[in-house]
PLY file of the C-alpha trace (Angstrom):
ply
format ascii 1.0
element vertex 275
property float x
property float y
property float z
element edge 274
property int vertex1
property int vertex2
end_header
-32.29 -2.99 68.85
-31.81 -1.38 65.45
-34.87 -1.08 63.26
-34.52 -1.61 59.53
-35.03 1.66 57.60
-37.85 0.08 55.58
-39.28 -2.39 58.05
-42.58 -0.50 58.21
-42.78 0.24 54.52
-46.02 -0.10 52.60
-47.02 0.62 48.99
-48.86 3.71 50.18
-45.88 5.00 52.20
-42.59 4.29 50.37
-39.48 3.84 52.49
-37.31 6.85 53.11
-34.35 5.38 51.28
-32.31 6.80 48.43
-34.26 6.42 45.20
-31.63 4.17 43.61
-31.78 1.64 46.46
-35.56 1.71 46.64
-35.80 1.02 42.90
-33.53 -2.00 43.21
-35.54 -3.41 46.11
-38.72 -2.93 44.11
-37.13 -4.80 41.21
-36.30 -7.70 43.52
-39.95 -7.84 44.49
-41.16 -7.65 40.87
-38.97 -10.63 39.97
-40.24 -12.62 42.95
-43.84 -11.86 42.06
-43.63 -12.32 38.28
-40.87 -14.85 37.68
-41.01 -16.71 40.98
-37.28 -16.21 41.45
-34.55 -13.58 41.41
-30.80 -13.71 40.90
-28.02 -11.23 41.46
-27.74 -10.93 37.68
-31.25 -9.46 37.62
-29.96 -6.46 39.57
-26.49 -6.34 38.04
-27.74 -6.36 34.45
-30.66 -4.00 35.03
-28.92 -1.39 37.18
-25.27 -1.94 36.23
-24.11 -2.40 39.81
-21.39 -4.61 41.29
-21.92 -8.08 42.73
-21.05 -6.69 46.16
-23.79 -4.06 45.92
-26.28 -6.66 44.68
-25.49 -8.86 47.67
-26.08 -5.91 50.02
-29.43 -5.20 48.35
-30.58 -8.80 48.79
-29.54 -8.77 52.44
-31.33 -5.48 53.02
-34.50 -6.85 51.45
-34.45 -10.03 53.54
-33.74 -8.13 56.76
-36.49 -5.64 56.02
-39.13 -8.15 54.94
-38.41 -11.44 56.71
-40.36 -14.37 55.36
-40.72 -12.95 51.85
-37.75 -14.69 50.22
-34.88 -17.04 50.90
-31.86 -18.35 49.04
-32.31 -21.77 47.45
-28.97 -23.59 47.43
-29.92 -26.21 44.84
-31.33 -23.65 42.37
-28.70 -21.01 43.25
-31.21 -18.19 43.31
-33.62 -16.48 45.65
-37.22 -17.65 45.65
-40.39 -16.35 47.34
-41.47 -18.02 50.54
-44.96 -19.23 51.39
-45.73 -15.97 53.21
-44.54 -13.77 50.34
-46.56 -10.56 50.21
-45.42 -7.59 48.08
-44.50 -4.72 50.36
-42.99 -2.18 47.96
-44.99 -2.69 44.77
-48.71 -2.73 44.09
-49.26 -5.50 41.50
-52.71 -4.57 40.21
-51.93 -4.55 36.48
-49.81 -6.70 34.19
-48.40 -3.64 32.44
-45.66 -3.40 35.06
-44.46 -6.94 34.43
-45.28 -7.83 30.84
-41.87 -6.72 29.54
-39.99 -8.87 32.06
-39.04 -12.18 30.39
-40.37 -15.24 32.17
-40.35 -18.76 30.77
-43.15 -19.75 33.14
-45.53 -16.87 32.34
-46.24 -16.52 28.59
-47.42 -13.08 27.41
-48.80 -12.05 24.04
-49.58 -8.54 22.82
-51.69 -7.19 20.01
-49.29 -6.66 17.07
-50.43 -3.07 16.52
-48.03 -0.33 15.42
-47.22 2.23 18.07
-48.53 5.76 17.71
-45.53 8.00 18.12
-44.39 11.47 17.19
-40.86 12.17 16.03
-38.42 13.44 18.69
-37.89 16.60 16.64
-41.61 17.38 16.63
-41.96 16.62 20.32
-39.07 18.91 21.20
-40.54 21.84 19.29
-44.07 21.29 20.64
-42.94 20.98 24.25
-40.87 24.15 23.90
-43.88 25.85 22.32
-46.11 24.99 25.28
-43.47 25.88 27.84
-42.36 29.14 26.26
-45.77 30.25 24.91
-44.87 30.24 21.20
-46.85 29.59 18.04
-45.51 27.01 15.62
-46.03 26.38 11.94
-46.68 22.67 11.54
-47.31 20.33 8.65
-50.40 18.41 9.75
-52.06 15.39 8.20
-55.76 15.94 8.89
-58.24 13.10 8.49
-60.48 15.43 6.51
-57.88 16.74 4.08
-56.45 15.08 1.00
-52.83 15.96 1.70
-50.76 17.34 4.58
-50.96 21.11 4.91
-49.12 23.80 6.78
-50.91 25.71 9.53
-50.04 27.80 12.57
-50.78 26.41 16.03
-50.45 28.02 19.45
-50.13 24.97 21.75
-50.77 25.24 25.48
-51.28 21.68 26.86
-51.08 17.95 26.17
-53.74 15.31 26.76
-53.97 11.54 26.38
-57.01 9.36 25.68
-55.01 6.31 26.87
-54.28 5.33 23.25
-52.47 8.36 21.82
-51.27 11.82 22.77
-52.84 15.04 21.57
-51.67 18.63 21.81
-54.31 21.17 22.73
-53.75 24.28 20.65
-55.36 27.30 19.07
-55.59 26.73 15.32
-54.99 30.01 13.54
-56.51 28.58 10.37
-59.80 27.54 12.00
-59.67 30.33 14.59
-60.56 27.98 17.43
-59.02 25.72 20.06
-58.79 22.09 18.94
-57.01 18.80 19.58
-54.21 17.70 17.27
-52.78 14.18 17.26
-49.04 14.47 17.85
-48.29 11.58 15.50
-49.97 13.44 12.62
-47.66 16.44 12.93
-45.20 15.48 10.23
-42.78 18.37 10.64
-42.43 21.89 11.94
-41.11 25.03 10.30
-41.28 28.55 11.71
-41.72 29.58 15.34
-42.97 32.96 16.56
-44.42 34.68 19.60
-48.14 34.24 20.26
-50.73 36.42 21.93
-53.23 33.57 22.38
-54.30 33.21 26.02
-54.96 29.59 27.12
-57.61 30.98 29.46
-59.75 31.45 26.37
-59.91 27.67 25.79
-63.29 27.20 27.44
-63.58 23.46 26.80
-60.14 22.80 28.25
-60.78 24.94 31.34
-64.27 23.53 31.99
-64.55 20.32 33.97
-67.43 17.87 33.69
-68.56 14.96 35.84
-69.18 11.86 33.75
-71.12 8.97 35.25
-69.92 5.61 33.93
-71.81 2.41 34.72
-72.17 -1.12 33.33
-74.62 -1.33 30.46
-78.07 -1.74 32.09
-79.08 -4.12 29.28
-76.68 -6.70 30.69
-77.87 -9.31 33.17
-77.39 -8.50 36.86
-74.58 -11.06 37.21
-72.83 -9.60 34.16
-73.12 -6.09 35.57
-71.59 -7.26 38.83
-68.74 -8.93 36.95
-68.01 -5.72 35.04
-68.17 -3.78 38.29
-65.60 -6.05 39.86
-63.35 -5.85 36.80
-63.31 -2.04 36.84
-63.38 -1.83 40.66
-66.62 0.15 40.64
-68.41 1.11 43.87
-71.22 -1.07 45.22
-73.84 0.93 43.32
-71.86 0.24 40.10
-71.64 3.95 39.29
-68.32 5.71 38.88
-68.06 9.47 38.48
-65.11 10.63 36.40
-64.04 14.26 36.53
-62.40 15.32 33.30
-61.89 18.29 31.05
-64.78 18.93 28.71
-62.45 18.77 25.71
-61.79 15.10 26.54
-65.46 14.14 26.56
-65.34 13.17 22.88
-62.82 10.42 23.61
-64.75 9.08 26.60
-67.92 8.87 24.50
-66.04 7.22 21.65
-64.79 4.54 24.04
-67.90 3.87 26.11
-70.94 5.10 24.20
-72.98 2.20 22.80
-72.84 1.82 19.05
-75.64 0.42 16.91
-75.65 -3.20 17.99
-78.10 -5.61 19.52
-75.45 -7.23 21.70
-75.08 -5.34 25.02
-71.96 -7.37 25.86
-70.20 -5.55 23.02
-70.42 -2.34 25.07
-69.96 -3.21 28.70
-69.53 0.36 29.98
-71.06 3.56 28.75
-71.66 7.15 29.79
-74.92 7.27 31.72
-74.98 10.95 32.75
-73.03 14.16 32.36
-72.98 17.49 34.16
-70.56 20.38 34.45
-68.53 20.46 37.65
-68.85 23.30 40.04
0 1
1 2
2 3
3 4
4 5
5 6
6 7
7 8
8 9
9 10
10 11
11 12
12 13
13 14
14 15
15 16
16 17
17 18
18 19
19 20
20 21
21 22
22 23
23 24
24 25
25 26
26 27
27 28
28 29
29 30
30 31
31 32
32 33
33 34
34 35
35 36
36 37
37 38
38 39
39 40
40 41
41 42
42 43
43 44
44 45
45 46
46 47
47 48
48 49
49 50
50 51
51 52
52 53
53 54
54 55
55 56
56 57
57 58
58 59
59 60
60 61
61 62
62 63
63 64
64 65
65 66
66 67
67 68
68 69
69 70
70 71
71 72
72 73
73 74
74 75
75 76
76 77
77 78
78 79
79 80
80 81
81 82
82 83
83 84
84 85
85 86
86 87
87 88
88 89
89 90
90 91
91 92
92 93
93 94
94 95
95 96
96 97
97 98
98 99
99 100
100 101
101 102
102 103
103 104
104 105
105 106
106 107
107 108
108 109
109 110
110 111
111 112
112 113
113 114
114 115
115 116
116 117
117 118
118 119
119 120
120 121
121 122
122 123
123 124
124 125
125 126
126 127
127 128
128 129
129 130
130 131
131 132
132 133
133 134
134 135
135 136
136 137
137 138
138 139
139 140
140 141
141 142
142 143
143 144
144 145
145 146
146 147
147 148
148 149
149 150
150 151
151 152
152 153
153 154
154 155
155 156
156 157
157 158
158 159
159 160
160 161
161 162
162 163
163 164
164 165
165 166
166 167
167 168
168 169
169 170
170 171
171 172
172 173
173 174
174 175
175 176
176 177
177 178
178 179
179 180
180 181
181 182
182 183
183 184
184 185
185 186
186 187
187 188
188 189
189 190
190 191
191 192
192 193
193 194
194 195
195 196
196 197
197 198
198 199
199 200
200 201
201 202
202 203
203 204
204 205
205 206
206 207
207 208
208 209
209 210
210 211
211 212
212 213
213 214
214 215
215 216
216 217
217 218
218 219
219 220
220 221
221 222
222 223
223 224
224 225
225 226
226 227
227 228
228 229
229 230
230 231
231 232
232 233
233 234
234 235
235 236
236 237
237 238
238 239
239 240
240 241
241 242
242 243
243 244
244 245
245 246
246 247
247 248
248 249
249 250
250 251
251 252
252 253
253 254
254 255
255 256
256 257
257 258
258 259
259 260
260 261
261 262
262 263
263 264
264 265
265 266
266 267
267 268
268 269
269 270
270 271
271 272
272 273
273 274
């Protein structure tokens, strides 16, 4: 008896298939989960494959995961069966599906402008980090009246989940700082640098941050927040992060001046440097 190459697959242990095939099988599963149906056109249009290849992919999926989907003759598409259980994807956030059009599942997003850097700036900054160079950049600081030119020696990138920063030595301020990539308007000269990233103490120091539901909330509310963020039973989660990122964690979780504890559901309860 021949065993399917992905019959024992699980989200934690992806099947040992070529990446292209595995991606198409995962897309089949996303459509089943999100749209409640999948057609050959979903694969053909997304991956630019032939109808023959799409048919083979559907057969492989059904053979590998019997009971997950079947072809519906009247609707002329594949639909999930009553025992459908995702085997290749881990659907724990809507981010993976929100861009997939579905007439049955409406989605709305905040109409906020995206924070992006220009491709030209990104190219120069990435090369600067990779090749250990210092770069003259035109930067729009929040404290200055107009953009100004300054030399940076970048050595790393960091995200606060809302925007990307470049960690760099500022030759004007003579210290390591964070610079928002989207505020670098342009670049000019590039030169060698003798700045050693090892000297960036805040970047190279790790801290343990204890995050917990606001104790001013009612017990039931604290439990609800714990479930939402998948906190341990004691409702305390320790995050290990670089010390330079602590500012952004505090800005997100630290309670502001307000009498309503529900306005700040999580906050930093304790902090210590990691060993």
